[in-house]
C-alpha positions as CSV (number, residue, x, y, z in Angstrom):
1,X,35.1,71.3,81.3
2,X,37.4,69.9,78.6
3,X,41.0,69.2,79.3
4,X,42.0,72.0,77.0
5,X,39.9,74.6,78.7
6,X,41.0,73.4,82.1
7,X,44.6,73.7,81.2
8,X,44.0,77.2,79.9
9,X,42.4,78.2,83.2
10,X,45.3,76.8,85.2
11,X,47.8,78.6,83.0
12,X,45.9,81.9,83.3
13,X,45.8,81.6,87.1
14,X,49.5,80.8,87.3
15,X,50.3,83.8,85.0
16,X,48.2,86.2,87.1
17,X,49.8,84.9,90.3
18,X,53.3,85.4,88.8
19,X,52.4,88.9,87.6
20,X,51.1,89.8,91.1
21,X,54.2,88.4,92.8
22,X,56.4,90.4,90.4
23,X,54.8,93.7,91.4
24,X,56.9,95.7,93.9
25,X,55.5,95.9,97.4
26,X,54.9,99.5,98.3
27,X,57.2,100.7,101.0
28,X,55.9,102.7,104.0
29,X,56.8,106.4,103.8
30,X,59.6,107.7,106.0
31,X,57.1,109.9,107.7
32,X,54.9,106.9,108.5
33,X,57.9,105.0,109.8
34,X,58.8,108.0,112.0
35,X,55.3,108.7,113.4
36,X,53.7,105.3,113.7
37,X,56.7,103.0,114.4
38,X,59.9,104.6,115.5
39,X,58.7,107.4,117.8
40,X,56.0,105.3,119.3
41,X,58.3,102.4,120.2
42,X,61.1,104.7,121.3
43,X,58.6,106.3,123.8
44,X,57.7,102.8,125.1
45,X,61.4,102.1,125.8
46,X,61.9,105.5,127.5
47,X,58.7,105.0,129.6
48,X,59.8,101.6,130.8
49,X,63.3,102.8,131.7
50,X,62.2,106.0,133.4
51,X,60.0,104.2,136.0
52,X,62.7,101.7,136.7
53,X,65.6,104.1,137.5
54,X,67.4,103.6,140.7
55,X,67.7,106.5,143.2
56,X,70.9,107.8,141.6
57,X,69.4,107.6,138.1
58,X,72.5,105.7,136.8
59,X,70.9,102.3,136.4
60,X,67.7,100.3,136.5
61,X,66.2,98.2,139.3
62,X,65.3,94.7,138.2
63,X,62.1,94.5,140.4
64,X,60.8,97.6,138.6
65,X,60.8,96.0,135.2
66,X,58.0,93.5,135.0
67,X,57.4,90.5,132.7
68,X,55.0,92.7,130.8
69,X,57.6,95.4,130.4
70,X,60.1,92.9,129.0
71,X,57.6,91.7,126.5
72,X,57.0,95.4,125.4
73,X,60.8,95.8,125.2
74,X,60.9,92.8,122.9
75,X,58.0,94.0,120.7
76,X,59.3,97.6,120.5
77,X,62.9,96.4,119.7
78,X,61.7,94.0,117.0
79,X,59.6,96.7,115.3
80,X,62.4,99.2,115.4
81,X,64.9,96.6,114.0
82,X,62.5,95.6,111.2
83,X,61.8,99.2,110.2
84,X,65.4,100.2,110.4
85,X,66.4,97.4,108.1
86,X,63.7,98.3,105.7
87,X,64.7,102.0,105.6
88,X,68.4,101.0,105.1
89,X,67.7,98.7,102.2
90,X,67.0,101.2,99.4
91,X,67.2,104.8,100.6
92,X,66.6,106.3,97.2
93,X,63.4,104.3,96.6
94,X,61.8,105.8,99.8
95,X,59.0,108.3,99.7
96,X,59.2,110.9,102.4
97,X,55.4,111.5,102.8
98,X,52.3,110.4,100.9
99,X,49.2,112.4,100.0
100,X,47.6,113.8,103.2
101,X,50.6,113.0,105.4
102,X,51.7,116.0,107.4
103,X,55.5,116.3,108.0
104,X,56.1,118.0,111.3
105,X,57.6,121.5,110.9
106,X,57.2,121.4,107.1
107,X,55.0,124.5,107.1
108,X,58.0,126.5,108.5
109,X,60.4,125.3,105.8
110,X,62.0,127.7,103.3
111,X,61.6,127.2,99.5
112,X,64.0,125.4,97.3
113,X,65.8,122.0,97.7
114,X,68.5,123.3,100.1
115,X,68.0,124.0,103.8
116,X,70.3,125.3,106.6
117,X,71.3,123.0,109.4
118,X,68.8,124.5,111.8
119,X,66.0,125.1,109.3
120,X,62.7,123.1,109.2
121,X,62.6,120.8,106.2
122,X,60.0,120.2,103.5
123,X,59.4,116.7,102.1
124,X,61.3,117.8,98.9
125,X,64.2,119.0,100.8
126,X,64.4,115.8,102.9
127,X,64.2,113.7,99.7
128,X,67.0,115.7,98.1
129,X,69.2,115.3,101.2
130,X,68.7,111.5,101.3
131,X,69.3,111.1,97.5
132,X,72.5,113.2,97.9
133,X,73.9,110.9,100.6
134,X,72.1,107.5,100.7
135,X,75.2,105.8,102.3
136,X,74.9,108.0,105.4
137,X,71.1,107.4,105.5
138,X,71.8,103.6,105.3
139,X,74.4,103.8,108.1
140,X,72.1,105.7,110.4
141,X,69.2,103.3,109.7
142,X,71.4,100.4,110.4
143,X,72.5,101.9,113.8
144,X,68.8,102.1,114.6
145,X,68.2,98.5,113.6
146,X,71.1,97.4,115.8
147,X,69.6,99.2,118.7
148,X,66.4,97.4,118.1
149,X,68.2,94.1,117.9
150,X,70.0,94.8,121.2
151,X,66.7,95.3,122.9
152,X,65.3,92.0,121.6
153,X,68.3,90.2,122.9
154,X,68.2,92.0,126.2
155,X,64.5,91.0,126.7
156,X,65.4,87.3,126.4
157,X,67.9,87.5,129.3
158,X,66.4,90.5,131.1
159,X,69.6,92.3,130.7
160,X,69.1,95.6,132.6
161,X,72.5,97.1,131.5
162,X,71.7,96.8,127.8
163,X,68.2,98.2,128.3
164,X,69.7,101.1,130.2
165,X,72.4,101.7,127.6
166,X,70.1,101.6,124.6
167,X,67.4,103.7,126.3
168,X,70.1,106.3,127.3
169,X,71.5,106.4,123.8
170,X,68.3,106.3,121.8
171,X,67.7,110.0,121.6
172,X,71.2,110.5,120.1
173,X,70.6,107.6,117.7
174,X,67.4,109.3,116.5
175,X,69.0,112.7,116.3
176,X,71.9,111.3,114.3
177,X,69.5,110.8,111.4
178,X,67.2,113.8,112.1
179,X,70.0,116.3,112.0
180,X,71.5,115.6,108.5
181,X,68.2,114.7,106.8
182,X,65.2,116.1,108.6
183,X,66.0,118.7,111.3
184,X,67.0,118.5,114.9
185,X,65.5,119.5,118.2
186,X,68.9,120.6,119.5
187,X,69.2,124.4,119.8
188,X,71.6,126.1,117.4
189,X,74.9,127.3,118.8
190,X,74.8,130.8,120.3
191,X,76.3,133.5,118.1
192,X,79.2,135.6,119.3
193,X,77.1,138.7,119.0
194,X,74.3,137.2,121.2
195,X,76.8,135.9,123.7
196,X,78.5,139.3,124.0
197,X,75.2,141.0,124.6
198,X,74.3,138.8,127.6
199,X,75.2,140.1,131.1
200,X,78.1,138.3,132.7
201,X,77.0,136.3,135.8
202,X,78.7,137.3,138.9
203,X,79.8,134.6,141.4
C-alpha cells in the first residue's frame, strides 16, 4: 500500500468515526423507562422493605435486610437515579412510546390532545402535556433521581431510616409525575351528588 493510499484510508476511517460519534444516541421511550426500569426497581424496594418491617410497621429491622438485599437496593437506586437524570435532561426530546409499545390504559383514552385529570391518556396526550410543561417534568424526574441517589447512599452505610423513608415516599414520588402527565391510580374525589345519595352511617 502506498503512503498516499494509506493516508486516505486513515482519513476515511477517522471521518466515519467522527460522523458516527456525532449521531445522536437514541433515548429510551418514557414507556420503556416506566415499565422496564422504574416500576421494576420500585417494586424491588417495596418488596425488601415489606419483609423487613417491625411489628408496628413504623420502621425496619436490621437483621431482616440481608447483604443481598442491600446490594439490590444499591442496584435499584442506581438504575432509578440514572433513568431519572436521563428523563430530566431533555423532556421535549423524549418519545412516549415506540412502535409496538402498549401504553397502559391508552385504549380507554378519549380523542384529542387534552384529557381530564382522571382520564386515561394516549401517547399523543402525554406528549402534549410534557411539551406544555417541560419544567415540571424535569422537576419530577429530578425528585425521582434524588430518591435513587438516596438509596445508593443508604446501601453503603446500611441506613435503615433512609431506606424506610424512600420506600414509604416512593409511591407519592411516582404519582407526582403520573398525575400531571400520564394518569393516576388515585380515585377521583366523590361528587356532592354521590355523597348526598349515600346512606348516613349510624354510630
